[in-house]
C-alpha positions as CSV (number, residue, x, y, z in Angstrom):
1,M,139.6,161.4,153.1
2,A,139.0,164.8,151.4
3,E,135.5,163.7,150.9
4,T,134.6,163.4,154.5
5,S,136.1,167.0,155.2
6,Q,133.9,168.4,152.4
7,T,130.8,166.5,153.7
8,A,131.4,167.8,157.3
9,E,131.8,171.3,155.9
10,V,128.6,171.2,154.0
11,S,126.7,169.7,156.8
12,S,127.8,172.5,159.4
13,Q,126.6,175.2,156.7
14,A,123.3,173.2,156.2
15,N,122.7,172.8,159.9
16,P,123.3,176.1,161.6
17,P,124.8,175.9,165.0
18,A,122.4,175.3,167.8
19,G,121.8,178.3,170.1
20,R,122.2,181.1,167.3
21,A,119.8,184.0,168.1
22,G,116.6,183.9,165.6
23,V,116.9,180.5,164.7
24,S,113.6,178.7,165.9
25,G,113.0,175.7,163.9
26,G,112.9,177.8,160.7
27,R,114.8,180.4,158.9
28,P,117.0,182.7,160.6
29,V,115.7,186.1,161.5
30,Y,117.4,189.4,160.3
31,E,116.8,193.0,160.8
32,V,118.2,195.8,158.2
33,G,118.5,199.4,159.4
34,F,119.0,201.7,156.5
35,H,119.2,205.4,155.8
36,V,117.8,206.6,152.5
37,A,119.6,209.6,150.8
38,P,117.9,213.0,151.5
39,T,118.0,213.7,147.8
40,V,115.1,211.4,147.1
41,G,112.6,213.5,148.7
42,D,109.5,212.5,150.7
43,E,107.7,211.1,147.5
44,G,110.7,208.9,146.5
45,V,111.4,207.1,149.9
46,A,108.4,204.7,149.1
47,S,110.0,203.5,145.8
48,V,113.3,203.0,147.6
49,V,111.6,200.8,150.2
50,D,110.0,198.8,147.4
51,S,113.3,198.2,145.8
52,I,114.6,196.9,149.3
53,K,111.4,194.6,149.7
54,T,112.2,193.4,146.0
55,A,115.8,192.5,146.9
56,L,114.4,190.4,149.8
57,G,112.6,188.2,147.4
58,D,110.6,185.5,149.2
59,A,111.5,186.6,152.7
60,E,108.9,186.7,155.4
61,I,108.8,190.2,156.6
62,I,108.0,190.1,160.5
63,S,107.8,193.8,161.1
64,E,108.9,197.0,159.7
65,Q,109.0,200.9,160.2
66,F,108.7,203.3,157.3
67,P,111.5,205.8,157.0
68,Q,111.4,208.9,158.6
69,K,113.3,212.0,158.2
70,M,115.9,212.6,160.9
71,K,119.2,214.5,161.6
72,L,122.1,212.5,161.6
73,A,124.6,212.4,164.3
74,Y,127.5,213.1,162.0
75,T,127.7,214.1,158.4
76,I,128.2,211.4,155.8
77,V,130.2,212.2,152.6
78,R,130.3,210.0,149.6
79,S,131.1,210.5,146.1
80,E,127.8,210.0,144.0
81,T,128.4,211.4,140.4
82,G,132.0,212.5,140.6
83,K,131.7,215.2,143.1
84,R,131.5,214.7,147.0
85,E,128.0,215.0,148.5
86,K,127.3,215.6,152.1
87,S,124.4,214.6,154.0
88,D,123.4,215.9,157.4
89,D,120.1,214.2,157.4
90,A,118.5,211.1,156.1
91,Y,115.4,209.0,156.2
92,F,115.9,206.0,158.6
93,G,113.7,202.8,158.6
94,F,114.0,199.3,159.3
95,I,112.7,195.9,158.4
96,K,112.9,192.6,160.3
97,F,112.6,189.6,158.1
98,A,113.2,185.8,158.0
99,L,115.5,184.6,155.2
100,D,117.5,181.6,154.3
101,R,121.3,182.2,154.9
102,E,122.3,181.6,151.4
103,H,120.3,184.6,150.1
104,V,121.6,187.0,152.7
105,N,124.9,187.9,150.7
106,A,122.8,188.6,147.6
107,F,120.5,191.1,149.5
108,Q,123.5,193.0,150.9
109,D,125.0,193.2,147.5
110,A,121.6,194.6,146.3
111,L,121.6,197.1,149.1
112,R,125.3,198.3,148.3
113,A,124.5,198.7,144.6
114,D,121.5,200.8,145.4
115,R,123.0,204.3,145.4
116,K,119.7,205.8,147.2
117,V,120.7,203.9,150.4
118,L,123.3,205.9,152.3
119,R,124.3,203.2,154.8
120,F,122.8,200.1,156.2
121,L,123.2,197.6,158.8
122,L,122.2,194.1,158.8
123,I,122.0,192.0,162.1
124,E,120.7,188.6,162.9
125,T,118.2,188.9,165.7
126,V,115.1,187.0,167.3
127,R,111.6,186.6,165.9
128,E,110.1,188.2,169.2
129,D,109.4,192.0,169.2
130,I,111.7,193.1,172.1
131,A,109.9,196.5,172.2
132,A,106.6,195.0,173.0
133,A,107.9,192.9,175.9
134,P,106.4,193.2,179.1
135,R,108.0,195.9,181.4
136,R,108.6,195.5,185.1
137,A,105.7,196.4,187.1
138,V,105.8,199.6,189.2
139,F,103.7,198.9,192.6
140,S,102.1,201.7,194.6
141,S,100.8,201.6,198.1
142,D,98.5,203.9,200.1
143,R,99.9,202.6,203.2
144,L,102.5,205.4,203.5
145,E,100.2,208.0,201.5
146,G,100.7,211.5,203.0
147,E,103.3,210.2,205.6
148,T,107.0,211.2,205.7
149,I,109.2,208.3,205.9
150,K,111.6,208.8,208.8
151,K,115.1,207.6,209.3
152,P,115.0,204.9,212.1
153,V,116.5,206.2,215.2
154,E,119.4,204.2,216.6
155,E,119.7,203.3,220.3
156,V,122.7,204.7,221.9
157,A,124.7,201.6,223.4
158,E,125.7,202.1,227.0
159,K,129.2,203.0,227.4
160,S,131.1,200.4,229.3
161,A,132.9,201.5,232.4
162,E,136.6,200.7,233.0
163,V,136.9,197.6,234.9
164,S,139.7,197.1,237.3
165,E,141.9,194.1,236.9
166,E,140.7,192.7,240.3
167,E,137.2,192.7,239.2
168,L,138.0,191.1,235.9
169,D,140.1,188.2,237.7
170,K,137.2,187.6,240.1
171,S,134.7,187.2,237.1
172,I,136.8,185.1,235.3
173,D,137.4,182.8,238.3
174,A,133.7,182.7,239.0
175,L,133.0,181.5,235.4
176,V,135.7,178.8,235.5
177,A,134.6,177.5,238.9
178,E,131.0,176.8,237.6
């Protein structure tokens, strides 16, 4: 009995649930966005990116953006070498990659251990590049070019005059008699 529950648990891990984003017949697709500490400088950013790619191992890199310096929305405070360091800016970049699920935790641990990475966010996503998706077409027409579009004029309905009860009874009798 215990063997069947273990077998079911292993098989559910080996076969990811259908309908998961990024699973398209192969390895799941992830995207990691990261902030590199500003103390590394412009020349040190490339070495940090190389260490992140090394931590990915045999992952298939789908797309990436080299980190660019930007102002942060809030100050990040962390204790680096026994003293508190504040960062108001950082280098932000991302890498989209396909990696087996069992290697994701090791990759996250490597990012946590790298003191040059301020923060990171790892999400599961889809292989397609969403930013390159075709946008909605905007149509133009020369039919109304140069013309002012006018509000349609409502026709004024005729006001009904008051009808006496006698006339109303006569018209009802005429309709019923037919």
